[in-house]
N, C-alpha and C positions, 0 to 999 in steps of 0.2 A: 458933359462928356465923361467926366471923371466917374460919375456915378454909373453910366453905361459900362465903363471899362471894368469897374469893381464888380458890378452884377454879372457881366460876361464872364470875367475870371472865376467867379464863385461857381457860376452854372457849369463851367468846364472843368472845375476842380483843380485850378493852377492859382498861384499867386499873381496878383496884378502887377503890371510893370512898376518899377521903381521910379522911373523919371519919364513920365509921359511926354513932356516937352521935348526932351532929347530924341525920342522916337519919332515925333512929329517932325522935328528939324531934319532928321535923317531921311524920312520919307519924302519931304519936300526937295532936299538936296539930290535924291535919287531921280525924282520925277523931273526936276529941271535940268539935270546935268547928264542923265543917261537916257531914261524914256519914262513917260507916265505910267505905261503898262507894268514897267519893271519895278515900280516902287511898292505896291502891295505884295508881290512875290518876293521881293528882296526882304521885306519885314518878316514874311513868313520864315524864310531861310534864316533870318537872324534869330527868329524865336525858336527854331529848331536848335540852333547853336546856344542860346540861353538856357534851354532845357538840358544840356549836357553839363551845365555848371559855370559856364564862363560868365564873368561879371558883365553886366549890361553896359556899363560906362566904356568898358575895353571893346566890347563888340561895336558900339556905336562909333568909337574912335577909329576902329579898323574898317568899318564901312565907309566912313567919310575919307579915309586915306585912299581907299580903293576908288572912290568916286574921282577923287583929285587926279588920281593915276588915269583913269578912265579919260578924263578931260584932255589930259595931255597927249594921249595916244591917238592915232587916227583910226577912227572907227566908222569912217564914211563908207557906205555901201553895205553896212552890216544890217541884215534883216532883223527887224524888231519882232 
């Protein structure tokens, strides 16, 4: 997978992610605690934020905190 990500980043003219494991953990966290369809779209939004220069580790921490808050709040009946 690391080779794929490196080649994909090169093809798209961007730097590869620094910590792939952190991104995979965030994706899993979102998929299991928010919704599966939200996971790839959330990582896309995270990527947009990363492009603005925010540190990847900070972004992942903020995503994880939001997922924890999401779990505490009642989101029953919300359309996925």
